[in-house]
C-alpha positions as CSV (number, residue, x, y, z in Angstrom):
1,X,-7.9,-12.2,-4.0
2,X,-7.1,-14.4,-1.0
3,X,-4.9,-14.9,2.0
4,X,-1.9,-17.2,1.9
5,X,0.1,-18.7,4.7
6,X,2.7,-21.4,5.1
7,X,5.8,-22.9,6.7
8,X,8.8,-24.7,5.2
9,X,11.6,-26.5,6.9
10,X,14.8,-27.7,5.2
11,X,16.7,-30.7,6.7
12,X,17.1,-31.5,9.5
13,X,13.3,-31.6,9.6
14,X,11.6,-30.6,12.8
15,X,8.8,-32.4,14.6
16,X,5.4,-32.4,12.8
17,X,3.4,-29.2,13.2
18,X,0.2,-29.5,15.3
19,X,-2.9,-29.6,13.1
20,X,-4.8,-27.2,15.3
21,X,-2.0,-24.7,15.0
22,X,-2.0,-24.9,11.2
23,X,-5.8,-24.5,11.2
24,X,-5.5,-21.4,13.4
25,X,-3.0,-19.8,10.9
26,X,-5.4,-20.3,8.0
27,X,-8.4,-19.1,10.1
28,X,-6.6,-15.9,11.0
29,X,-6.8,-14.9,7.3
30,X,-10.5,-15.8,6.8
31,X,-11.4,-12.1,6.4
32,X,-9.2,-12.0,3.2
33,X,-10.9,-15.1,1.8
34,X,-14.4,-15.8,3.3
35,X,-15.4,-18.2,0.5
36,X,-13.4,-21.2,1.5
37,X,-10.1,-22.5,2.9
38,X,-7.7,-25.3,2.4
39,X,-4.4,-26.8,3.5
40,X,-1.6,-28.9,2.0
41,X,0.8,-30.6,4.3
42,X,3.7,-33.0,3.7
43,X,6.9,-33.5,5.6
44,X,8.6,-30.2,6.1
45,X,5.9,-28.2,4.2
46,X,2.6,-26.5,5.0
47,X,0.7,-24.4,2.6
48,X,-2.6,-22.7,3.7
49,X,-5.1,-20.7,1.8
50,X,-8.3,-18.7,2.4
51,X,-10.3,-18.0,-0.8
52,X,-12.1,-15.0,-2.1
53,X,-13.9,-16.5,-5.2
54,X,-13.6,-14.1,-8.2
55,X,-12.9,-16.3,-11.2
56,X,-14.6,-19.7,-11.5
57,X,-16.7,-19.6,-8.4
58,X,-17.0,-23.4,-8.3
59,X,-15.1,-25.6,-5.9
60,X,-12.6,-26.3,-8.7
61,X,-10.8,-23.1,-7.8
62,X,-9.9,-24.2,-4.3
63,X,-6.3,-24.0,-3.2
64,X,-3.7,-25.0,-2.4
65,X,-3.6,-26.5,-5.9
66,X,-1.3,-29.2,-7.3
67,X,-0.1,-29.4,-10.9
68,X,-1.3,-32.2,-13.1
69,X,2.0,-34.0,-12.9
70,X,2.1,-33.7,-9.1
71,X,5.4,-31.8,-9.1
72,X,4.3,-28.3,-8.1
73,X,1.8,-27.1,-5.5
74,X,0.7,-23.4,-5.2
75,X,-0.9,-21.1,-2.7
76,X,-1.7,-17.9,-4.5
77,X,-3.2,-14.4,-3.8
78,X,-4.0,-12.1,-6.7
79,X,-5.3,-11.8,-10.2
80,X,-3.4,-12.6,-13.5
81,X,-5.2,-10.4,-16.0
82,X,-3.7,-12.0,-19.1
83,X,-4.4,-15.6,-17.9
84,X,-6.6,-16.4,-20.8
85,X,-3.9,-15.5,-23.3
86,X,-1.4,-17.5,-21.3
87,X,-3.9,-20.4,-21.2
88,X,-4.1,-20.4,-25.0
89,X,-0.3,-20.4,-25.3
90,X,0.0,-23.2,-22.8
91,X,-2.7,-25.3,-24.5
92,X,-0.6,-25.1,-27.7
93,X,2.2,-26.6,-25.6
94,X,0.1,-29.6,-24.5
95,X,-1.2,-28.2,-21.2
96,X,-4.8,-29.1,-20.3
97,X,-7.1,-27.2,-17.9
98,X,-9.9,-28.4,-15.6
99,X,-11.0,-25.0,-14.4
100,X,-11.2,-21.5,-15.7
101,X,-9.1,-20.0,-12.8
102,X,-6.0,-18.0,-13.2
103,X,-4.4,-20.0,-10.4
104,X,-4.4,-23.1,-12.5
105,X,-2.9,-21.2,-15.4
106,X,-0.2,-19.8,-13.2
107,X,0.6,-23.3,-11.9
108,X,0.8,-24.7,-15.4
109,X,2.9,-21.8,-16.6
110,X,5.4,-22.5,-13.8
111,X,5.5,-26.2,-14.8
112,X,6.5,-25.2,-18.3
113,X,8.6,-22.0,-18.0
114,X,9.7,-22.0,-14.3
115,X,10.9,-18.5,-13.2
116,X,10.6,-17.2,-16.7
117,X,6.9,-17.2,-16.1
118,X,7.3,-13.9,-14.3
119,X,8.3,-12.1,-17.5
120,X,4.9,-13.0,-18.9
121,X,2.6,-12.0,-16.1
122,X,0.3,-9.0,-16.2
123,X,-1.4,-8.7,-12.8
124,X,-1.2,-8.3,-9.1
125,X,0.0,-11.2,-7.0
126,X,1.8,-12.8,-4.1
127,X,2.3,-16.5,-4.2
128,X,4.2,-19.5,-2.9
129,X,5.1,-22.3,-5.3
130,X,6.8,-25.5,-4.0
131,X,8.8,-27.8,-6.2
132,X,8.3,-31.2,-4.6
133,X,10.9,-32.8,-6.8
134,X,13.7,-30.3,-6.1
135,X,12.5,-29.4,-2.6
136,X,12.5,-25.7,-3.4
137,X,10.1,-23.1,-2.2
138,X,9.6,-19.9,-4.3
139,X,8.0,-16.8,-2.8
140,X,7.0,-14.1,-5.3
141,X,5.5,-10.6,-5.0
142,X,4.1,-8.5,-7.9
143,X,6.1,-5.7,-9.7
144,X,4.9,-2.8,-7.6
145,X,3.8,-4.4,-4.3
146,X,0.0,-4.3,-4.7
147,X,-0.3,-7.6,-2.9
148,X,1.5,-8.2,0.4
149,X,3.8,-11.0,1.4
150,X,5.8,-11.2,4.7
151,X,8.2,-13.9,5.8
152,X,10.0,-15.0,8.9
153,X,13.2,-17.0,9.1
154,X,15.0,-18.6,12.0
155,X,17.6,-21.3,11.3
156,X,16.3,-23.8,8.7
157,X,12.7,-22.8,9.2
158,X,10.6,-20.3,7.2
159,X,7.1,-19.0,7.6
160,X,5.2,-16.7,5.3
161,X,1.8,-15.0,5.1
162,X,-0.2,-12.2,3.5
163,X,-0.3,-10.5,6.9
164,X,2.6,-10.7,9.4
165,X,0.6,-11.6,12.5
166,X,-0.9,-14.6,10.8
167,X,2.5,-16.4,11.1
168,X,2.6,-16.3,14.9
169,X,0.8,-17.5,18.0
170,X,0.0,-21.2,18.1
171,X,3.3,-22.6,16.6
172,X,5.8,-19.7,16.4
173,X,5.9,-17.2,19.3
174,X,5.4,-13.5,18.5
175,X,8.8,-12.0,17.8
176,X,10.1,-8.9,19.6
177,X,10.0,-5.5,17.9
178,X,13.2,-4.2,16.5
179,X,14.4,-0.7,17.3
180,X,15.5,0.3,13.8
181,X,12.2,-0.8,12.3
182,X,10.3,1.1,14.9
183,X,12.3,4.2,14.2
184,X,11.4,3.9,10.5
185,X,7.7,3.5,11.4
186,X,7.6,6.5,13.8
187,X,9.4,8.6,11.1
188,X,6.7,7.9,8.4
189,X,3.7,6.1,10.1
190,X,4.3,3.2,7.7
191,X,7.1,0.7,6.9
192,X,8.6,0.3,3.5
193,X,9.9,-3.1,2.5
194,X,11.9,-5.0,3.8
195,X,11.0,-3.6,7.2
196,X,8.2,-5.2,9.3
197,X,8.8,-4.0,12.9
198,X,9.5,-7.6,14.1
199,X,12.7,-9.5,14.6
200,X,13.5,-12.0,11.8
201,X,10.5,-10.8,9.8
202,X,10.7,-9.0,6.5
203,X,8.4,-7.8,3.8
204,X,9.3,-9.3,0.4
205,X,10.2,-6.3,-1.7
206,X,8.0,-5.6,-4.8
207,X,9.3,-7.2,-8.0
208,X,11.3,-9.8,-6.1
209,X,11.5,-13.6,-5.8
210,X,12.8,-15.4,-2.7
211,X,14.2,-18.9,-3.4
212,X,14.6,-21.2,-0.4
213,X,16.1,-24.7,-0.4
214,X,18.7,-26.8,1.5
215,X,21.4,-24.7,-0.3
216,X,20.1,-21.6,1.5
217,X,18.0,-18.5,0.8
218,X,18.4,-16.3,-2.2
219,X,16.5,-13.0,-2.8
220,X,16.7,-11.4,-6.2
221,X,14.7,-8.9,-8.4
222,X,12.9,-10.4,-11.4
223,X,11.8,-6.9,-12.5
224,X,13.2,-3.4,-12.2
225,X,11.6,-0.3,-13.7
226,X,13.4,0.5,-17.0
227,X,14.3,4.2,-17.2
228,X,15.8,5.3,-20.5
229,X,18.5,7.9,-20.7
230,X,16.5,10.1,-23.0
231,X,12.7,10.6,-22.4
232,X,10.2,10.5,-25.2
233,X,9.7,13.9,-26.9
234,X,6.5,15.6,-25.9
235,X,3.9,15.7,-28.6
236,X,0.2,15.0,-29.0
237,X,0.8,11.4,-30.1
238,X,1.8,10.6,-26.5
239,X,-1.8,11.5,-25.4
240,X,-3.2,8.9,-27.8
241,X,-0.7,6.3,-26.7
242,X,-1.3,7.0,-23.0
243,X,-5.0,6.9,-23.2
244,X,-4.9,3.7,-25.3
245,X,-2.7,2.0,-22.6
246,X,-5.1,3.2,-19.9
247,X,-8.1,1.9,-21.8
248,X,-6.4,-1.4,-22.4
249,X,-5.5,-1.8,-18.7
250,X,-9.0,-1.1,-17.5
251,X,-10.5,-3.4,-20.0
252,X,-8.2,-6.3,-19.0
253,X,-9.2,-5.7,-15.3
254,X,-12.9,-5.9,-15.9
255,X,-12.7,-9.7,-16.1
256,X,-14.6,-11.2,-13.1
257,X,-17.2,-13.8,-12.4
258,X,-18.2,-11.9,-9.2
259,X,-19.9,-8.5,-9.1
260,X,-17.6,-5.6,-10.0
261,X,-17.7,-1.9,-9.2
262,X,-15.4,1.1,-8.8
263,X,-14.3,3.6,-6.2
264,X,-15.0,7.2,-7.3
265,X,-13.7,10.3,-5.6
266,X,-13.7,13.9,-6.8
267,X,-10.1,13.5,-8.1
268,X,-8.7,13.0,-11.6
269,X,-7.4,9.5,-11.3
270,X,-10.6,7.7,-10.3
271,X,-12.5,9.8,-12.9
272,X,-10.1,8.5,-15.5
273,X,-10.8,4.9,-14.5
274,X,-14.5,5.6,-14.5
275,X,-14.2,7.1,-18.0
276,X,-12.4,4.0,-19.2
277,X,-15.0,1.8,-17.7
278,X,-17.7,3.8,-19.4
279,X,-15.9,3.6,-22.7
280,X,-15.6,-0.2,-22.4
281,X,-19.4,-0.2,-22.2
282,X,-19.5,-1.5,-18.7
283,X,-21.9,0.4,-16.4
284,X,-20.8,-0.8,-13.1
285,X,-21.7,0.9,-9.8
286,X,-19.5,3.7,-8.5
287,X,-19.1,3.8,-4.8
288,X,-18.5,7.3,-3.3
289,X,-17.4,8.3,0.2
290,X,-18.8,11.5,1.6
291,X,-17.8,13.5,4.7
292,X,-20.0,15.9,6.8
293,X,-17.2,18.4,6.8
294,X,-17.6,20.5,3.6
295,X,-13.8,21.1,3.2
296,X,-13.2,17.3,3.1
297,X,-16.3,16.3,1.1
298,X,-15.7,15.3,-2.6
299,X,-18.9,13.4,-2.9
300,X,-20.8,16.0,-5.0
301,X,-18.0,16.2,-7.5
302,X,-17.8,12.4,-7.7
303,X,-21.6,12.0,-8.2
304,X,-21.5,14.6,-10.9
305,X,-18.9,12.6,-12.8
306,X,-20.9,9.4,-12.4
307,X,-24.1,11.0,-13.6
308,X,-22.3,12.5,-16.6
309,X,-20.9,9.1,-17.6
310,X,-24.2,7.3,-16.9
311,X,-22.9,5.3,-14.0
312,X,-24.9,4.5,-11.0
313,X,-23.5,6.1,-7.9
314,X,-24.0,4.9,-4.3
315,X,-22.8,7.2,-1.5
316,X,-21.6,6.2,2.0
317,X,-21.3,9.1,4.5
318,X,-18.3,8.7,6.8
319,X,-19.3,7.8,10.4
320,X,-17.0,8.8,13.2
321,X,-17.9,6.7,16.3
322,X,-16.2,4.3,18.6
323,X,-17.5,1.2,16.9
324,X,-16.1,2.2,13.5
325,X,-12.8,3.3,15.0
326,X,-12.3,0.0,16.8
327,X,-13.3,-2.0,13.8
328,X,-10.8,-0.2,11.7
329,X,-8.0,-0.6,14.2
330,X,-8.9,-4.3,14.5
331,X,-8.2,-4.6,10.7
332,X,-4.7,-3.1,11.1
333,X,-2.5,-6.1,11.7
334,X,0.8,-4.3,11.1
335,X,2.6,-0.9,11.6
336,X,0.5,1.2,9.3
337,X,-1.1,4.4,10.5
338,X,-2.6,6.1,7.4
339,X,-5.5,8.3,8.5
340,X,-7.4,7.5,5.4
341,X,-7.6,3.8,6.5
342,X,-10.8,4.8,8.4
343,X,-12.8,6.1,5.5
344,X,-11.4,3.4,3.1
345,X,-12.5,0.7,5.6
346,X,-16.0,2.1,5.7
347,X,-16.2,2.5,1.9
348,X,-15.0,-1.0,1.4
349,X,-17.6,-2.4,3.8
350,X,-20.3,-0.4,2.0
351,X,-19.2,-1.6,-1.4
352,X,-19.0,-5.2,-0.3
353,X,-22.8,-5.2,0.2
354,X,-23.1,-5.5,-3.6
355,X,-19.7,-6.0,-5.1
356,X,-16.7,-8.3,-4.7
357,X,-14.3,-6.6,-7.1
358,X,-13.5,-2.9,-7.2
359,X,-11.4,-0.8,-9.6
360,X,-9.6,2.2,-8.0
361,X,-7.5,5.1,-9.2
362,X,-4.4,4.7,-7.0
363,X,-0.9,5.4,-8.5
364,X,-1.5,8.5,-10.6
365,X,0.3,10.9,-8.4
366,X,3.5,8.9,-8.4
367,X,3.4,8.2,-12.1
368,X,2.5,11.7,-13.3
369,X,3.9,14.1,-10.6
370,X,0.6,14.9,-9.0
371,X,1.6,15.5,-5.4
372,X,2.0,19.0,-4.1
373,X,5.3,17.8,-2.6
374,X,6.8,18.0,-6.2
375,X,5.9,21.7,-6.3
376,X,7.4,22.1,-2.8
377,X,10.6,20.4,-3.9
378,X,11.0,23.1,-6.6
379,X,11.0,25.7,-3.8
380,X,13.9,24.1,-1.9
381,X,16.8,25.7,-3.8
382,X,15.2,29.1,-3.4
383,X,14.6,28.7,0.4
384,X,18.2,27.4,0.8
385,X,19.4,30.7,-0.6
386,X,18.1,32.4,2.5
387,X,21.0,32.5,5.1
388,X,20.8,29.8,7.6
389,X,20.5,32.1,10.6
390,X,17.5,33.8,9.1
391,X,15.9,30.4,8.3
392,X,16.5,29.3,11.9
393,X,14.9,32.5,13.2
394,X,11.9,32.0,10.9
395,X,11.6,28.4,12.2
396,X,11.6,29.5,15.8
397,X,8.9,32.0,15.0
398,X,6.5,29.4,13.5
399,X,5.2,28.7,17.0
400,X,3.3,32.0,16.7
401,X,1.5,30.8,13.6
402,X,-2.0,29.2,14.0
403,X,-2.0,25.4,14.6
404,X,-5.5,25.0,13.4
405,X,-7.7,22.1,12.1
406,X,-7.2,22.8,8.4
407,X,-6.1,19.9,6.2
408,X,-2.6,21.4,6.2
409,X,-2.3,24.3,8.7
410,X,-0.1,27.3,7.8
411,X,2.1,26.4,10.7
412,X,2.6,22.8,9.6
413,X,3.4,23.8,6.0
414,X,5.9,26.5,7.0
415,X,7.7,24.3,9.5
416,X,7.9,21.4,7.0
417,X,9.3,23.7,4.3
418,X,12.0,25.2,6.5
419,X,13.0,21.8,8.0
420,X,13.1,20.2,4.6
421,X,15.4,23.0,3.3
422,X,17.8,22.2,6.2
423,X,17.8,18.5,5.2
424,X,19.5,19.1,1.8
425,X,18.8,17.9,-1.7
426,X,16.6,14.8,-2.1
427,X,16.4,14.4,1.6
428,X,14.2,17.5,1.5
429,X,11.6,15.7,-0.6
430,X,11.8,12.6,1.6
431,X,11.3,14.7,4.7
432,X,7.9,15.9,3.5
433,X,6.6,12.4,4.5
434,X,8.0,12.8,8.0
435,X,5.7,12.4,11.0
436,X,8.1,12.3,14.0
437,X,10.6,15.2,13.7
438,X,14.1,14.7,15.2
439,X,13.0,17.0,18.1
440,X,9.9,14.9,18.7
441,X,12.0,11.7,18.8
442,X,14.2,13.2,21.4
443,X,11.2,14.2,23.4
444,X,9.1,11.0,23.1
445,X,11.6,8.1,22.6
446,X,12.8,6.4,25.8
447,X,16.6,6.9,26.3
448,X,17.5,3.3,25.4
449,X,15.4,3.4,22.3
450,X,16.9,6.8,21.3
451,X,20.4,5.5,21.9
452,X,19.7,2.3,19.8
453,X,18.7,4.3,16.7
454,X,21.2,7.2,17.0
455,X,22.8,6.1,13.7
456,X,19.6,5.4,11.9
457,X,18.6,7.8,9.1
458,X,15.2,6.7,7.5
459,X,15.1,10.0,5.6
460,X,18.4,9.3,3.9
461,X,17.3,5.7,3.0
462,X,14.3,7.2,1.3
463,X,16.4,9.7,-0.5
464,X,18.7,7.0,-1.8
465,X,15.9,5.5,-3.8
466,X,15.7,8.7,-5.8
467,X,19.2,8.3,-7.1
468,X,18.7,5.2,-9.2
469,X,18.2,7.0,-12.4
470,X,20.5,7.9,-15.3
471,X,22.3,11.2,-14.6
472,X,20.8,12.7,-17.7
473,X,17.2,12.4,-16.4
474,X,15.5,15.1,-14.4
475,X,15.3,15.5,-10.6
476,X,11.5,15.1,-10.9
477,X,12.0,11.6,-12.3
478,X,14.2,10.7,-9.4
479,X,11.6,12.0,-6.9
480,X,8.9,10.0,-8.6
481,X,11.0,6.9,-8.5
482,X,11.7,7.3,-4.8
483,X,8.0,7.8,-4.1
484,X,7.1,4.8,-6.3
485,X,9.4,2.5,-4.3
486,X,9.0,4.0,-0.8
487,X,5.7,5.7,-0.4
488,X,3.3,4.1,-2.9
489,X,3.5,0.6,-1.3
490,X,2.1,2.1,1.9
491,X,-0.8,3.6,0.0
492,X,-1.4,0.2,-1.6
493,X,-1.1,-1.5,1.8
494,X,-3.8,0.8,3.2
495,X,-6.2,-0.1,0.3
496,X,-5.4,-3.8,0.5
497,X,-5.7,-4.2,4.3
498,X,-8.9,-2.2,4.6
499,X,-10.6,-3.8,1.5
500,X,-9.5,-7.3,2.3
501,X,-10.7,-6.9,5.9
502,X,-14.1,-6.8,4.3
503,X,-13.5,-9.6,1.7
504,X,-13.3,-7.0,-1.1
505,X,-10.7,-7.2,-4.0
506,X,-9.4,-3.8,-5.3
507,X,-7.6,-3.6,-8.6
508,X,-5.5,-0.6,-9.7
509,X,-5.5,-0.1,-13.5
510,X,-3.1,2.9,-13.4
511,X,-0.4,0.6,-12.1
512,X,-0.5,-1.8,-15.0
513,X,3.2,-2.6,-15.7
514,X,3.2,-1.4,-19.3
515,X,1.5,1.9,-18.3
516,X,4.0,2.4,-15.5
517,X,6.9,1.8,-17.8
518,X,5.4,4.2,-20.4
519,X,4.9,7.0,-17.8
520,X,8.5,6.8,-16.6
521,X,9.7,7.6,-20.2
522,X,7.7,10.8,-20.3
523,X,9.4,14.2,-20.3
524,X,8.7,16.5,-17.4
525,X,6.4,18.8,-19.5
526,X,4.1,15.8,-19.9
527,X,3.7,15.6,-16.2
528,X,4.1,18.9,-14.4
529,X,3.2,22.0,-16.4
530,X,2.4,25.6,-15.2
531,X,2.6,24.4,-11.6
532,X,0.2,21.5,-12.0
533,X,0.7,17.8,-12.2
534,X,-0.7,15.0,-14.5
535,X,-0.7,17.1,-17.6
536,X,-1.0,14.2,-20.0
537,X,-3.8,12.7,-18.0
538,X,-5.6,16.0,-17.7
539,X,-5.3,16.7,-21.5
540,X,-6.4,13.2,-22.4
541,X,-9.6,13.1,-20.3
542,X,-10.7,16.7,-19.8
543,X,-12.8,16.9,-23.0
544,X,-14.7,13.8,-21.9
545,X,-15.6,14.8,-18.3
546,X,-18.1,17.4,-17.0
547,X,-16.9,21.0,-17.8
548,X,-14.8,22.4,-15.0
549,X,-14.3,19.1,-13.1
550,X,-10.5,19.1,-13.5
551,X,-10.3,22.8,-12.4
552,X,-11.0,21.8,-8.8
553,X,-8.1,22.0,-6.4
554,X,-6.5,18.7,-5.4
555,X,-8.1,17.4,-2.2
556,X,-7.1,13.8,-1.7
557,X,-8.8,11.3,0.7
558,X,-7.5,12.7,3.9
559,X,-9.9,13.1,6.9
560,X,-9.5,15.9,9.5
561,X,-7.0,14.2,11.8
562,X,-6.0,17.2,13.8
563,X,-9.6,18.0,14.8
564,X,-10.1,14.3,15.8
565,X,-7.6,14.7,18.5
566,X,-8.8,18.1,19.6
567,X,-12.5,17.7,19.8
568,X,-14.0,15.7,22.6
569,X,-15.1,12.4,21.1
570,X,-14.5,8.7,20.5
571,X,-10.8,8.9,19.3
572,X,-9.7,10.6,22.5
573,X,-11.5,8.0,24.6
574,X,-9.9,5.2,22.6
575,X,-6.5,6.9,22.7
576,X,-6.7,7.3,26.5
577,X,-7.7,3.6,26.9
578,X,-4.8,2.5,24.8
579,X,-2.4,4.8,26.6
580,X,-3.6,3.4,30.0
581,X,-3.0,-0.1,28.7
582,X,0.5,0.8,27.5
583,X,1.4,2.2,30.9
584,X,-0.1,-0.8,32.8
585,X,2.0,-3.2,30.7
586,X,5.2,-1.2,31.1
587,X,5.2,-1.2,27.3
588,X,8.4,0.8,26.9
589,X,9.8,2.4,23.7
590,X,8.1,5.8,24.3
591,X,8.0,8.2,27.2
592,X,4.3,7.9,28.0
593,X,4.2,11.0,30.2
594,X,5.5,13.1,27.4
595,X,3.0,11.5,25.0
596,X,0.2,12.7,27.4
597,X,1.7,16.2,27.4
598,X,1.9,16.2,23.6
599,X,-1.8,15.3,23.5
600,X,-2.7,18.2,25.8
601,X,-0.5,20.7,23.8
602,X,-2.2,19.5,20.7
603,X,-5.7,20.0,22.2
604,X,-4.7,23.6,23.2
605,X,-3.4,24.2,19.6
606,X,0.2,24.8,20.8
607,X,1.4,22.1,18.3
608,X,0.0,20.1,15.4
609,X,0.4,16.5,16.5
610,X,-2.6,14.7,15.1
611,X,-0.6,12.4,12.8
612,X,1.9,11.8,15.5
613,X,-0.8,10.7,18.0
614,X,-2.4,8.5,15.3
615,X,0.9,6.8,14.8
616,X,1.3,6.2,18.5
617,X,-2.3,4.9,18.8
618,X,-1.7,2.3,16.1
619,X,1.7,1.3,17.6
620,X,-0.1,0.5,20.9
621,X,-2.9,-1.2,19.1
622,X,-0.4,-3.4,17.2
623,X,1.3,-4.3,20.5
624,X,-2.1,-5.3,21.9
625,X,-2.8,-7.6,19.0
626,X,0.3,-9.6,19.7
627,X,-0.6,-10.3,23.4
């Protein structure tokens, strides 16, 4: 894993870029690649790279890398798990290799197959390849968006980077925020592709390639999830096939010349990865994050799994102080306010003391219907049968329910269910991810901002992603598809940014392309059964894990956000400091007096606004990072 950055200008060419400015762009990504850096510059082109050495730790793996014939040059972030198989195939076609890196194999593959290379790749990646002969720049992002890639365009000039802020400062001024993107962010506390929050800046969507030349810019998908009209019939053979694909995926991702370990929580997905690691006869260290709050602490269950499988477990206890909060905020270089960023950052820093590569269990909920939101969506038709006046009365009465510090308070759950029912089919499921309600936007948005986004409907845009399935397939499949394309990339962004801030590479075996395609051909009964998700995974691994482990209620990796903003402590001090800065800078966008009132109401338990306040904190932090 690494950090990539670059610039490209089509004729008429601009003046040469200052060397110190290019160096600063590469340096801004050093946390993603602390093991070395490099630049490639020719007229109209700059490619930069910061390296995290994982395969072939020698200097031969340095980038940017030029093909043997001198035609192509690459700056690449990621891992190609099947690079050895591709190398053997390419060797049979006359290609020779000087290193044992996957980057050299990818470059050789592009020299032979061009864009058809993308059909052959098994991995996670974001890369830029420049064809020096045709003067074409290709930007590519992996199938599901595990690795990030942002780009900025203005006239005939393009810049790109693994993180958006790396493109700006010395050479290109920081762009202004865009109202529509900010409305999406405040709606969800994250930004799905192509949104970035900044003018002329976009995220490259997962599974897409951007081609840039003098003829113009062309964005196109190279992969779309195939969903058959008829799902596979449910039978025990699917268990065997599923577990074989999981085992194969994990085995392929255990390739590393640097120390490797795994993240282990008390959940099913990371336990499945740990089991597959154990079955592959690799006894890597399992890193566990503990919490002092018993209701949030899964460490005992995770350690029990590690001991059962004979894996060494190392536990880090979450520390909630000003230093850790500021360090984590400092690693957030974009509009992303996932509360679990804080424990993930600490766990990544802890794991980096001994490991460079980590396997994690992300993706299982989207693939196999694990979220409780799928259960809630089943309730929507029932709730909508209640006459609207009665539902509205019930909604008004929720203010009398307790707004406590539980993971999900009764008041929050009741309000979300009632508001979701009002939203209508599909939009109800999307609205479960909502942070700013419509009423909160009216209260907290400045008038001009509110007016600028009056026609914006982020919830509907989310819901539209759920419609791209054959009409014969179930609603559950559509909900999963929407989450896979809209919500999952934000989860992956959290893991990528927090791990790479510590120079740690995280791989996600459950999101292997073949496994993803297999799971989306499963019938509903293989996923949700008797009110519970992940049936096929549960049935496949339960005989091989400690008795009773999978009977535990789903917890997730979510810290106690509401209590953070109610209890006197570091987050309130930091929030007040950021709020004072926003007011002193006349930051705009939000009504800061109403923000202060919301904080006070939250502290008095009149409302649950912890996630809203966290989103506002990160918004101010993001603005500070650009000044």
